[in-house]
C-alpha positions in Angstrom: 41.4 -9.1 -48.4 39.7 -5.7 -48.9 37.1 -5.1 -51.5 37.2 -2.1 -53.9 34.3 -0.6 -52.0 36.1 -0.9 -48.6 39.3 0.6 -50.0 37.5 3.5 -51.7 35.5 4.3 -48.6 38.9 4.5 -46.7 40.3 6.7 -49.4 37.2 9.0 -49.3 37.6 9.2 -45.5 41.2 10.2 -45.8 40.3 12.8 -48.5 37.6 14.3 -46.2 40.2 14.5 -43.4 42.7 16.3 -45.6 40.1 18.8 -46.9 38.8 19.3 -43.3 42.4 20.1 -42.2 42.8 22.7 -45.0 39.4 24.3 -44.2 40.6 24.5 -40.6 43.8 26.2 -41.6 41.9 28.7 -43.8 39.5 29.4 -40.9 42.4 30.1 -38.5 44.1 32.3 -41.0 40.9 34.4 -41.5 40.3 34.6 -37.8 43.9 35.6 -36.9 43.9 38.4 -39.4 40.3 39.5 -38.9 39.3 38.7 -42.4 36.0 36.8 -41.7 32.8 37.9 -40.0 30.7 35.8 -37.7 28.5 34.5 -40.5 31.5 33.4 -42.6 33.1 31.7 -39.6 29.9 29.9 -39.0 29.8 28.7 -42.6 33.3 27.3 -42.4 32.4 25.6 -39.1 29.3 24.1 -40.7 31.4 22.9 -43.6 33.9 21.2 -41.2 31.0 19.6 -39.3 29.6 18.3 -42.6 33.0 16.9 -43.7 33.3 15.1 -40.3 29.8 13.8 -40.1 28.5 13.3 -43.6 27.2 9.8 -44.0 26.7 7.4 -46.9 23.5 5.4 -46.4 23.4 2.1 -48.1 20.1 0.2 -47.7 19.7 -3.5 -48.2 16.1 -4.6 -48.9 14.7 -8.0 -49.4 12.0 -10.4 -48.4 12.8 -12.9 -45.7 15.5 -15.6 -46.4 17.1 -14.1 -49.5 20.5 -14.0 -47.9 20.7 -10.3 -47.4 22.3 -10.5 -43.9 24.9 -12.9 -45.4 25.6 -10.4 -48.1 26.2 -7.6 -45.5 28.6 -10.0 -43.6 30.5 -10.8 -46.8 30.9 -7.1 -47.8 31.6 -5.5 -44.5 32.4 -8.0 -41.7 34.5 -10.8 -43.2 37.5 -9.4 -41.3 36.0 -10.7 -38.0 36.5 -14.2 -39.3 32.9 -15.2 -38.8 29.3 -14.1 -39.3 28.4 -11.0 -37.4 24.8 -10.4 -38.6 22.5 -13.5 -38.0 22.4 -15.3 -41.3 22.1 -19.1 -40.6 18.9 -21.1 -41.4 16.1 -20.3 -39.0 17.8 -17.2 -37.6 16.5 -14.4 -39.9 16.7 -10.7 -39.1 13.1 -9.9 -38.1 13.2 -6.1 -37.8 14.8 -3.2 -39.6 18.4 -2.7 -38.4 20.7 0.3 -38.8 24.4 -0.2 -38.4 26.5 3.0 -37.7 29.1 4.4 -35.4 28.6 7.3 -33.1 31.8 7.8 -31.1 29.8 9.8 -28.5 28.0 6.6 -27.5 29.3 3.2 -26.2 29.2 0.2 -28.5 25.7 -1.1 -28.0 22.6 -2.7 -29.5 19.4 -0.7 -29.0 16.2 -2.6 -29.5 12.8 -0.8 -29.7 10.0 -3.1 -28.5 7.2 -3.7 -31.0 4.6 -2.5 -28.5 5.7 1.1 -29.1 3.9 1.0 -32.4 0.6 1.1 -30.6 1.4 4.5 -29.0 1.6 6.2 -32.4 5.0 7.8 -31.8 7.4 8.0 -34.7 10.9 6.5 -34.8 12.3 10.0 -35.1 10.7 10.9 -31.7 11.8 7.7 -30.0 15.4 7.9 -31.2 15.9 10.7 -28.7 14.6 8.7 -25.8 17.0 6.0 -24.5 14.4 4.9 -21.9 12.1 3.6 -24.8 14.8 1.1 -26.0 16.3 -2.0 -24.6 20.1 -1.4 -24.5 22.6 -4.2 -24.7 26.4 -3.6 -24.6 28.6 -4.9 -27.4 32.2 -6.1 -27.1 34.0 -5.4 -30.4 36.9 -7.5 -29.2 34.9 -10.7 -28.8 33.4 -11.9 -32.1 31.6 -14.8 -30.4 29.9 -12.6 -27.8 29.2 -10.0 -30.4 27.4 -12.5 -32.7 25.5 -13.9 -29.7 24.2 -10.4 -28.7 23.2 -9.4 -32.2 21.2 -12.6 -32.5 18.6 -10.7 -30.4 17.3 -9.1 -33.7 15.9 -12.5 -34.7 13.6 -12.8 -31.7 9.8 -13.1 -32.1 6.7 -13.0 -29.9 3.5 -14.9 -30.0 0.4 -12.7 -29.8 -3.3 -13.0 -30.5 -4.6 -12.2 -33.9 -6.2 -9.0 -32.7 -2.9 -7.7 -31.3 -1.1 -8.7 -34.5 -3.7 -6.8 -36.4 -3.1 -3.7 -34.2 0.6 -4.0 -34.7 0.3 -4.2 -38.5 1.1 -7.8 -39.1 -2.4 -9.1 -39.8 -4.6 -7.8 -42.6 -8.1 -9.1 -43.1 -8.0 -7.7 -46.7 -4.8 -9.5 -47.6 -5.1 -13.0 -45.9 -2.4 -14.4 -48.2 0.2 -12.1 -46.5 -0.7 -13.0 -42.9 1.5 -15.2 -40.8 0.3 -18.7 -40.1 -1.9 -19.3 -37.1 -0.2 -21.6 -34.6 -1.8 -24.4 -32.7 -2.7 -22.2 -29.7 -4.5 -19.7 -32.0 -1.7 -17.1 -31.8 0.6 -15.8 -34.5 4.3 -15.0 -34.5 5.4 -11.4 -34.9 8.8 -9.6 -34.5 9.7 -8.8 -30.9 11.3 -5.5 -32.0 10.1 -2.6 -34.0 13.6 -1.3 -34.9 17.3 -2.0 -34.0 20.2 0.4 -33.8 23.7 -1.1 -33.8 26.5 1.4 -32.7 29.7 -0.4 -33.6 33.2 0.9 -34.1 33.8 -0.8 -37.4 36.4 1.0 -39.6 33.9 1.7 -42.3 31.1 2.8 -40.0 33.5 5.1 -38.3 34.2 6.7 -41.7 30.6 7.6 -42.2 28.9 4.5 -43.7 25.4 3.6 -42.5 24.0 0.2 -43.4 20.3 -0.2 -43.3 19.0 -3.8 -43.2 15.3 -3.9 -44.0 13.6 -7.3 -44.1 10.3 -8.3 -45.5 7.3 -6.6 -47.1 5.4 -6.5 -43.8 8.4 -5.0 -41.9 8.6 -2.2 -44.5 4.9 -1.5 -45.0 4.0 -1.5 -41.3 6.4 1.4 -40.6 5.5 4.5 -42.6 8.8 6.2 -41.5 10.8 3.5 -43.3 9.1 4.0 -46.6 8.7 7.8 -46.4 12.0 8.8 -44.8 14.7 6.2 -44.3 14.6 4.5 -47.6 14.2 7.7 -49.8 17.1 9.3 -47.9 19.5 6.4 -48.7 22.2 7.1 -51.3 21.7 3.7 -52.8 19.6 0.5 -52.3 20.7 -3.1 -52.8 17.6 -5.2 -53.5 18.3 -8.9 -52.9 16.6 -11.8 -54.7 17.1 -15.5 -54.5 18.6 -17.1 -57.7 16.6 -20.3 -57.3 13.2 -18.4 -57.2 13.8 -15.3 -59.2 11.3 -12.5 -58.7 8.5 -13.7 -56.6 5.1 -12.0 -56.1 6.2 -10.6 -52.7 9.6 -9.4 -54.2 7.7 -7.6 -56.9 5.3 -6.0 -54.4 8.3 -4.6 -52.5 9.9 -3.3 -55.7 6.7 -1.6 -57.0 5.5 -0.2 -53.7 8.8 1.0 -52.2 11.7 0.9 -54.6 10.1 1.9 -57.9 11.1 5.6 -57.8 13.7 6.8 -60.2 15.4 9.0 -57.6 16.8 6.0 -55.7 20.1 4.4 -57.0 19.2 0.8 -57.2 21.3 -2.4 -57.5 19.7 -5.8 -57.7 21.5 -8.9 -56.4 20.5 -12.3 -57.6 21.9 -14.2 -54.6 22.5 -17.9 -53.9 23.7 -18.8 -57.4 25.5 -21.7 -55.6 22.1 -23.4 -55.2 21.9 -23.7 -59.0 25.1 -25.8 -59.1 24.3 -29.3 -60.5 26.9 -32.0 -60.4 25.1 -33.7 -63.3 25.1 -30.6 -65.6 28.0 -29.0 -67.5 29.3 -25.7 -66.1 28.1 -24.0 -69.3 24.6 -25.2 -68.7 24.6 -23.9 -65.1 26.0 -20.5 -66.4 23.2 -20.3 -69.0 20.6 -21.0 -66.3 22.1 -18.1 -64.2 22.0 -15.8 -67.2 18.4 -16.8 -67.9 17.4 -15.9 -64.3 19.3 -12.6 -64.6 17.5 -11.7 -67.8 14.1 -12.7 -66.4 14.7 -10.7 -63.2 15.7 -7.6 -65.1 12.6 -7.9 -67.3 10.3 -8.4 -64.3 11.6 -5.3 -62.6 11.8 -3.2 -65.7 15.6 -2.5 -65.4 18.6 -3.1 -67.6 20.5 -6.4 -67.3 23.6 -4.6 -66.1 21.9 -3.6 -62.9 21.4 -7.2 -61.9 24.3 -9.0 -60.2 24.3 -12.8 -59.8 26.5 -13.9 -56.9 26.9 -16.1 -53.9 27.2 -14.2 -50.6 27.9 -17.4 -48.7 30.8 -18.4 -50.9 32.1 -14.8 -50.9 32.1 -14.7 -47.1 33.9 -18.1 -46.9 36.4 -17.0 -49.5 37.2 -13.8 -47.6 37.6 -15.6 -44.3 39.9 -18.1 -45.9 41.8 -15.6 -47.9 41.0 -17.4 -51.2 41.0 -14.8 -54.0 40.1 -17.3 -56.7 37.0 -18.5 -54.8 36.1 -14.8 -54.1 36.2 -14.0 -57.9 34.1 -17.2 -58.5 31.5 -15.9 -56.1 31.1 -12.8 -58.3 30.8 -10.4 -55.3 33.6 -8.1 -56.5 31.5 -7.1 -59.6 28.8 -5.7 -57.3 31.4 -4.0 -55.1 33.0 -2.4 -58.2 29.6 -1.1 -59.3 28.9 0.4 -55.9 32.4 1.9 -55.9 32.0 3.4 -59.4 28.6 5.0 -58.8 28.1 5.6 -55.1 31.4 7.1 -53.9 32.0 9.6 -56.8 28.5 11.2 -56.2 29.2 11.7 -52.5 32.7 13.0 -53.3 31.4 15.4 -55.9 28.8 17.0 -53.6 31.3 17.5 -50.8 34.0 18.8 -53.2 31.6 21.4 -54.6 30.6 22.5 -51.2 34.3 22.8 -50.0 35.6 24.5 -53.2 32.6 26.9 -53.4 32.9 28.0 -49.7 36.7 28.5 -50.1 36.2 30.7 -53.2 33.5 32.8 -51.5 35.8 33.2 -48.4 38.6 34.3 -50.7 36.4 36.9 -52.4 35.1 38.3 -49.1 38.6 38.4 -47.5 40.1 40.0 -50.7 37.5 42.8 -50.5 38.4 43.5 -46.9 42.1 43.5 -47.8 41.4 45.8 -50.8 39.4 48.2 -48.6 42.2 48.3 -46.0 44.8 49.0 -48.7 42.6 51.8 -50.2 42.5 53.4 -46.8 46.2 53.1 -46.3 46.7 54.7 -49.8 44.6 57.6 -48.7 46.7 58.0 -45.5 49.9 57.8 -47.5 48.6 60.5 -49.9 47.8 62.7 -46.9 51.1 62.1 -45.2 53.3 62.6 -48.2 51.4 65.8 -48.9 52.6 67.0 -45.5 56.2 66.9 -46.4 57.5 70.5 -45.9 54.2 71.8 -44.8 53.5 74.0 -41.7 51.8 73.1 -38.5 48.8 75.0 -39.8 48.5 72.5 -42.6 48.5 69.7 -40.1 45.7 71.4 -38.1 43.7 71.7 -41.4 44.1 68.0 -42.0 42.9 67.2 -38.5 39.9 69.3 -39.0 39.2 67.4 -42.3 39.4 64.1 -40.5 36.9 65.3 -37.9 34.6 66.5 -40.6 34.7 63.2 -42.4 34.2 61.4 -39.1 31.1 63.5 -38.4 29.8 62.7 -41.9 30.5 59.0 -41.3 28.4 59.2 -38.1 25.4 60.3 -40.2 26.0 57.4 -42.6 25.8 55.0 -39.6 22.3 56.2 -38.9 21.3 55.5 -42.5 22.8 52.0 -42.2 20.8 51.4 -39.0 17.6 52.3 -40.8 18.6 50.0 -43.6 19.1 47.1 -41.2 15.7 47.7 -39.6 14.0 47.4 -43.0 16.1 44.3 -43.8 15.1 42.6 -40.5 11.4 43.2 -41.2 11.7 41.7 -44.7 13.4 38.7 -43.3 10.7 38.3 -40.6 8.1 38.2 -43.4 10.0 35.3 -45.0 10.3 33.5 -41.7 6.6 33.8 -41.1 5.7 32.5 -44.5 7.9 29.4 -44.1 7.5 28.9 -40.3 6.3 25.8 -38.4 3.0 27.5 -37.6 2.2 28.0 -41.3 3.2 24.4 -42.0 1.0 23.0 -39.3 -1.9 25.1 -40.6 -1.4 23.8 -44.2 -1.2 20.2 -43.1 -4.2 20.5 -40.8 -6.2 22.0 -43.7 -5.3 19.0 -45.9 -6.4 16.6 -43.2 -9.6 18.5 -42.7 -10.3 18.3 -46.4 -9.7 14.6 -46.3 -12.3 14.2 -43.6 -11.2 10.8 -42.3 -11.2 9.1 -45.7 -7.5 9.2 -46.5 -7.4 7.0 -49.5 -10.1 8.4 -51.8 -9.7 10.5 -54.9 -10.6 13.5 -52.8 -7.7 12.7 -50.5 -5.2 12.7 -53.4 -6.7 16.0 -54.6 -6.3 17.5 -51.1 -2.7 16.2 -51.0 -1.9 17.8 -54.4 -3.4 21.0 -53.2 -1.2 21.0 -50.1 1.9 20.7 -52.1 0.7 23.3 -54.6 0.2 25.8 -51.7 3.6 24.9 -50.2 5.3 25.6 -53.5 3.4 28.9 -53.6 4.8 29.6 -50.1 8.4 29.1 -51.4 7.6 31.3 -54.4 6.3 34.0 -52.1 9.5 33.7 -50.0 11.6 34.0 -53.2 9.7 37.2 -54.1 10.3 38.6 -50.6 14.0 37.7 -50.7 14.3 39.4 -54.1 12.7 42.5 -52.7 15.4 42.4 -50.0 18.1 42.0 -52.6 16.9 45.0 -54.6 16.7 47.1 -51.5 20.2 46.2 -50.4 21.6 46.5 -53.9 20.2 50.1 -54.3 21.5 51.1 -50.8 24.9 49.5 -51.3 25.4 51.3 -54.7 24.5 54.6 -53.1 26.7 54.2 -50.0 29.7 53.0 -52.1 29.4 56.1 -54.3 28.9 58.6 -51.5 31.1 57.3 -48.8 33.7 55.1 -50.5 32.5 51.8 -49.1 33.2 48.5 -50.8 29.9 46.7 -50.2 29.4 43.8 -52.6 26.0 42.2 -52.6 25.9 38.4 -52.9 22.9 36.9 -54.7 20.3 35.3 -52.3 20.3 31.5 -52.2 18.0 30.1 -54.9 14.9 28.4 -53.5 14.3 26.2 -56.5 16.4 23.4 -54.9 13.8 23.3 -52.1 11.0 23.2 -54.7 12.7 20.1 -56.1 12.8 18.6 -52.6 9.0 19.3 -52.3 8.5 17.5 -55.6 10.4 14.5 -54.4 8.4 14.4 -51.2 5.1 14.7 -53.1 6.1 11.8 -55.3 7.3 9.6 -52.3 4.3 10.3 -50.1 1.8 10.3 -53.0 2.5 6.6 -53.6 0.9 5.9 -50.2 -2.4 7.6 -51.0 -3.4 5.0 -53.6 -5.4 1.8 -53.2 -2.2 -0.3 -53.1 -1.3 1.2 -49.8 -4.7 1.9 -48.4 -5.0 -1.4 -46.5 -1.7 -0.6 -44.7 -2.3 3.0 -43.7 -5.9 2.4 -42.7 -4.4 0.6 -39.6 -4.9 2.2 -36.2 -2.5 5.0 -35.6 -1.0 4.8 -39.2 -2.6 8.0 -40.4 -1.3 9.9 -37.3 2.2 8.5 -38.0 1.9 9.6 -41.6 0.9 13.1 -40.5 3.8 13.3 -38.1 6.4 12.0 -40.6 5.0 14.3 -43.3 5.1 17.3 -41.1 8.7 16.5 -40.0 9.8 16.1 -43.6 8.2 19.4 -44.7 9.6 21.2 -41.7 13.1 20.0 -42.6 12.7 21.4 -46.1 11.3 24.8 -45.0 13.8 25.1 -42.1 16.6 24.6 -44.6 15.2 27.3 -46.9 14.8 29.8 -43.9 18.3 28.9 -42.7 19.8 29.6 -46.1 18.1 33.0 -46.3 19.0 33.9 -42.7 22.6 33.0 -43.4 22.6 35.2 -46.6 21.0 38.1 -44.7 23.5 37.8 -41.9 26.4 37.8 -44.3 25.2 41.0 -45.9 24.9 42.6 -42.5 28.2 41.2 -41.4 30.1 42.9 -44.3 28.5 46.2 -43.3 29.6 45.8 -39.7 33.1 44.8 -40.8 33.6 47.8 -43.0 32.1 50.1 -40.4 34.7 48.8 -37.9 37.5 49.2 -40.5 36.4 52.8 -41.2 36.4 53.7 -37.5 39.9 52.2 -37.1 41.1 54.2 -40.1 39.7 57.4 -38.7 41.4 56.7 -35.4 44.7 55.9 -37.1 44.6 59.0 -39.2 43.8 61.2 -36.2 46.5 59.6 -34.1 49.1 60.0 -36.8 48.4 63.6 -37.4 48.4 64.4 -33.7 51.8 62.7 -33.4 53.1 64.7 -36.4 51.7 67.9 -34.9 53.6 67.1 -31.6 56.9 66.1 -33.3 57.5 67.0 -36.9 60.3 64.4 -37.1 57.8 61.6 -37.0 56.4 62.2 -40.4 58.9 60.1 -42.3 58.6 57.3 -39.7 54.8 57.3 -40.1 55.1 57.1 -43.8 57.4 54.2 -43.6 55.0 52.5 -41.1 52.0 52.9 -43.4 54.1 51.5 -46.4 55.1 48.5 -44.2 51.4 47.9 -43.3 50.6 47.9 -47.0 53.3 45.3 -47.7 51.9 43.2 -44.9 48.4 43.3 -46.5 49.9 42.3 -49.8 51.6 39.3 -48.1 48.3 38.4 -46.5 46.7 38.3 -49.9 49.4 36.0 -51.2 48.9 33.7 -48.2 45.2 33.7 -48.6 45.5 32.8 -52.3 47.9 30.0 -51.4 45.6 28.5 -48.8 42.5 28.7 -51.0 44.2 27.3 -54.1 45.5 24.3 -52.0 42.1 23.7 -50.5 40.3 23.8 -53.9 42.9 21.5 -55.4 42.6 19.1 -52.6 38.8 19.2 -52.8 38.8 18.5 -56.5 41.3 15.7 -56.2 39.9 12.3 -57.3 39.3 9.9 -54.5 39.5 6.7 -56.5 40.1 5.3 -59.9 36.8 3.7 -60.8 36.9 0.7 -63.0 34.6 1.7 -65.9 34.6 -1.9 -67.1 32.9 -3.1 -63.9 29.3 -2.8 -65.1 30.1 -4.1 -68.6 31.9 -7.1 -67.1 28.8 -7.8 -65.0 
């Protein structure tokens, strides 16, 4: 019994496969007929890699014992016929868990010991080091063994209070959030810092990543979760308990970590089955559920339509039993319909625009090459037809003309080499302005200004100054790229007019999208410089982790900007190289044709017919190119699902 979300994810995967197949066909066509340069071939390869590897990240966030793991079981793993994620009483997921599928790795559970938090290394650094993790094999064919192995994520350790404080689970300033002290004077903390589950589930194999993040302490103790993993999720499902509504700790998670408008948020009011009362009329129970729904929406400051009362336990049981009526009564399908209607179309739209845009640009570039080849063939035909009835002396004059034009072309090549040198210097200036060394200098300057007091008003001012300077760096890079554009535009216009080239300058990539990324990072990280987060990030090693995560995030933004500009610069150089090669081939063909005619006058008509046939072949290539691109664009823009618009209203 598949949910609408499961079915739509399968349809999206099939759509991505079809678009990828068509992009591959276009890439082969362009390569076979020498209609794409190296930069364009790289762009199509990058698009195919994105179509194959793009992931949809769905984060589930809740305090302990809200039924979040049971909800994940009900939505994604009911087909196994049992619980996969630990969700029984007393067996709560204690550490953040990521579920995904990487076919390059065997099915396994990777557990990162909690002690690694003391070393100050980020999760991003440790992900690349298998030796830092405890690796347990998983058997997808044995549900019982699978569940038993995954139960490891519930393990805890007993440690002294001092060690719990160092690990981030004991806070003298917030005693109400501390774990209880046991009889031996120790406290219980999670055994693991993070867990990665590589599992060949049909949805995970199609690009879905499920992030299971339990508890306020688990979120707040790991800066990378709040500053990187959660903000990068496409949507977040925040799980509450229907019998308690929004508790103080629930509200703390919402305000400190999920309050940003950029994150698509769905709120689940789970365990509505606990409100059932055999002594009350069904209408009274329904009214109580509605009251909890309204109260939760008001407490979180969201609309009622974003809160979904349901019973994950009853939904899982209904799916395992194949009872559709019980599944509808659990109300889970309403949440799945909302996720389907809002999460999938956004992902589809982004990929569709990328595929259609790349295809149209490839068509334009290839069409210019074909037009240039046809223009050169037309010049040859004009020359050859002009030789009909002419003497050998006329042929010699034509050969001399070809040699003169070839010599003039050689002079043009020198101008183009000088142009490329200037272009490379301008690009180097952009790379220097946005490079890793410049970023490290800026972040170091901010930390120096903070002076070891990271949570004062001065720290927030230094933080704001950092992002102001980074935006200025992007602005400087934009000015430099515009200078490069003007230089190339002026040179291309002159070369086209003087030498008959068909250089067409593409506009440089806009950098405002990266400014938007900086704005989002400033908002996300800025929330952690206020008093509400000071007690967490004042822990030993937390500031260093913040520095590393911040630097990595900024480097990603700037590297994307540099990559975009480098790709644009390469594509402009590539069209110059391509047209130079075409021009050399044209000179060679003209020279060879005239020499053959000079040797045997009877070859003239045959050569004319050969050139006419080549022109017809180029026309056929244009038709084939248009067909491939039109089919690709149509496939990219094809709807991947029929979203139920009444889903949110019905909820």
